[in-house]
N, C-alpha and C positions, 0 to 999 in steps of 0.2 A: 504494500499500499504505500502510496506517495503521500508525504507530509510536507506542509508549507515550510519553506527555508527561511522565512522572516515574517515580521509583522509591520503593519503600517498604520498610521493614523489616517483614516479615510473618512471625510465628512464628519469628523468628530468622534469616530468610533475605532476602537483597536481591532483591525481585521487581519486575517491571514493574507499575505501576499501570494500571488500566484508562484508556483514552484519555478525556481530559476532553472533553465536548461543547463545541460552539462557545459563545461567550459568550452568556449568556441560556438556556442549555440544560443547567444543572447537573444531574446525576443527583439525583433527588429520590425521596421515598418515596411510592408510590402507595397510598392508603388504600382500603378496600372501598367507601366511599361516594363515591369520586371521580366527578365527572361525565364526560361523554363525552370521547372523545380530542380533543386539540387545546386543552382549557381547563386552566387552572392548577390544581396539586394544593396542598392546604394543607401548611404546614410541620408536622412532628410536634410534638406537646406536649412541653414541656421543664420539668423540675422542678429547682430549684437547692437542694441540701442543704448547710446551714450550721451547723456545731456553734459554740456561743457559750458564753463565760463572762466576764461583765463586759466586753463589747465595745461598749457604747453609743456611745462616741466613734468608733470605726472604723466602725461600721454607718451612721453619718451621711454617710460617704463612699460606702459600698457600696450600700446599700439604693436610693438614687435611680437607680443604674445596672442595676438588675434589672427594670426595667419591661417589658422584652420577654419575660420568661419567664412561663409559664403558672402556675406554682405555686412558692412558696417555703416550704421546710419548715426551721423553726428548731428545733434540739434545744439547749435551754438547760440549763446545769449549775447551776441555782439562783442565777442572777446577782442581785447586790444593787445594781447601779448604774442600773437602769431600762432594761436591754437589751430585755426583752420589751415593756415599755410603749412604747419608741420604735418597734419594729418594727411593732406594731399601729397606731401613729399614722400611719405612712406607707404601710402595706400591711395594711389591715384584713383581707383574705382569707388572710393568711399562716397556716400550719399551725404552731402552737407546741406543742412537746413539752417539758416540764419534767421533769428527772429528776436524781438525785444525780450530781455530777461524778466519775464513775469512770474517765474517760479519753476521749481523742479517738476511739479505736476503737469504743467503746461507743456514743457519740453518732452516729458516721457509720453504723453498723449500724442503729441506731434510725431515723435519717433515711431511709436507703435503704428500709427496710421500709415506712415511712409514705408514700413518694412514689407518686404515680399518674400522672405524666407517662410518655410513651412513652420518652423519653431523660432520663437523670439526669446532672447536672453537680454535682461536689463540689468546694468551694472553702472556703478559710479565711475567717473573719470579720475578720481583721486589716487587710484592705485591699491585701494584697501580691499578690492575684491579680485581674487586671482582667477584668470580664465582657465587655469588648470583644473578648476572644479566644475567647468561646464559639463564634462562627461557624466557626472553623477545626476545632474538636473536633467539632461537629455535622455538618459536611460530610463528615468521614471516616466518621462513623457511617452517614450515608446512603449512602456508597459501599460499604457491606457490612461494615465492621469492627464488632466487638462491644465492644471495649474500647480507649479512646484515652487516653494518658497525655501530660502535658505534659513537655517537657524544656528545662531552662534552658541546654543545651549544643548545641542546634540552631542552624542559621543564622537569625538574627533574635531568637533567645532570649538570656537572661542573667539575672544576679541582682544586686541592689543590697544583698542581705541576707546572703549567705553570708560567714562569717568564714573565715580560712585553715584553721582546725582543721576546721570543718564541711565545707569543700570537700575537704580531704584525706580525711576520713572517707567522705564520699559517693563519691568516686572510687574508694576501696579496696573498699567494700561493693558498688558497682555492678560492678566488675571480678570480684569473687568470684561474684556472682549470675550474671553472663554465663557464667562457667566451669561453675558447677553446673547451670545450666538450659539451656546452649547457646543463649543469646540474644545480642543485640547492642544492649541498652539503653545509653543514654547518661546517664540520670539516674534512679536508682532511688528515692531518697528525696525525692520531691516529690509532693504530694498533690493537685495539680490534675488531675482525672480526669473523664472522661465515659464513659458506658456505656449500652448498651440496658437497659431495665428487666428484660427476660427474662434478662439475664446476671447479676443480683444473686444469685438463689438458686443459680445454677451455681457461684459463687465459694466458697460454704460459708465465709463469713467467721467468725472466732472472736476476733480480737485485740481488746483493750481499750485499747491505747496508740497511740502514734505509728507503731508497727511495722505497723499495719494497711496503711499505704501500700505496704509490701513485700509483705505478705500478698496484696493485691489483685493485684499484678503476677505473683507465682509461681503463684498459684492460677488466674490467667487462663491461664497456659501449662499447667498441670496439667489444666485443663478443656478444652483444645483451642480456646480462643476465638481469634478473629482480632484481632491486636493492632497497633496503630500508635502512633507517637510524633509529637507536634506541637510545634514551637518555642513557648516561652512566656517572658515576661520577668516576673520576680519583682521587686517593689519591696520597700523596707523596711517593717516594720510601722509604721503610721501613728501609733498611740498605744499606751502600755502596754508590758508586758514579756511575752515569750514564755514559755510553759510548757514549751518543749522543753529537755531536759537532754542535752547532747551525748553524754556518756559513758554515762549510764543508758540513753537511748534507743537509742544506736548498738549497745549491747550486745543489747538486745532485738530489733532488726532482724537482727543476726547470728545469734542463736539462732532466730529465725523461719524465715530462709531455709534454714538447715541442717537443722532439723527437718523441714520440709516436703519437702525434697528427697528424703528416704528414705521418704516415705509413698506414693510412686507416683502414678499418674494419678487424678484425681477421677472417681468414677463418675457416670454420668448421673443427674439428679435424678428420683426415682421420682414418678409421677403428674404431672398438668398444671402447668406453670410459670406463674404469674400474669404476664401480659405484655399490652402493648397490641399494636394491630394493625400491628407492624413486620415486614415480610417478611424473608426470609433474606438477600436481596441487594438492591442498588440497581436501580432500572429507570428508564429515561428518562421525563421528564415535561414538562410545559409549564414556561414560565419562571415563576420566582417573584421578586417584587419585595421586597427586603429593604432597599434603600437604603444598601448597605454598600459600602465599597471593596474591591478585591481583597485577598485575604489570602494571604500567603506562608506555607508550612509546610516544615519541614525536620527531618531527624533525622540526626544525626552518628554515626559508628560508634566514636568514641574517647570513652571514658568519663573524666570529670574535667576535660576542657578544652573550651572552646567549639569548635564545629566550623566550619570555613570553608565557604562556599558552593561554591567551586571551587578546588581545589588538587591538583596532580598527586600521585598516590599516596595520597590521602586518600578513603576512601569516604564519600559523603554523599548525601542524598536531598533533593530539592527539588520544588516544584510550586506551582501557584497555583490558586485558586478565585475566580471572579468571579460576581456574582449581579446580574443586570439583568432588566429586562422588566417586564410589568404583570400583576397578578392579574386 
């Protein structure tokens, strides 16, 4: 008898994950133009969406690490430090959108609307989020999840950047969100997120500031999307100062989660949703060669504190993905 190899928080419930195939047989997305059975399927196309405002120094670290993504969308808030010029010098095919700096939320919504990849990864430009972690996010999308968010409190995750005040605020807001929406998130205020492109319109995003990270999470619940968390490690901003204001943005997060709680479920999007050929769930496919080491993902059920991998009385989720084989 086959037994589940891991457990995941799915829509607020601890559920058994599908059994992971043997090494070299990772669940993959089978596209309509795939060749006959037994041959490898191509990995879905991926777009990285990055809001920027005078981030040239940080992008010198980040951009060389984005060579594996199919598309880079930069939404720039009229930078004056050569941000756009640097991006184009190393990635001439990058899609650049320049607009007035009205907030992170506005920039992210613009970038998501411009993305053409079948899967979208959103990350900050300050170098605190490592593209080496994309693999774990995308693997969960290929297993059938619609929305995957990073958590700094899962096994293997962490943060070099959180201050004591921000850690306390995040844990408090996460606990409140879990109560309001009957979820078991471990890290609400973290913007490292991946989703299928057909989920973008379903989220009905409206936020203009940092509270968009919360709006994405709660609207994913309201829209009935399949949600998962994956461990992520946040480093310190590499250069410059953050635009985050702890008290102002914390208050906006609180107002957003409370306001949306009483709006009820999101109605299905009328008309066709623009999306790539991503099926509703994962299907078995041939081996895919990505040349990457196994990645461990985890999600802990305790908000505000890093979750142990194994500890009596503590709910946690773990699993591994390995990618081997030849195309």
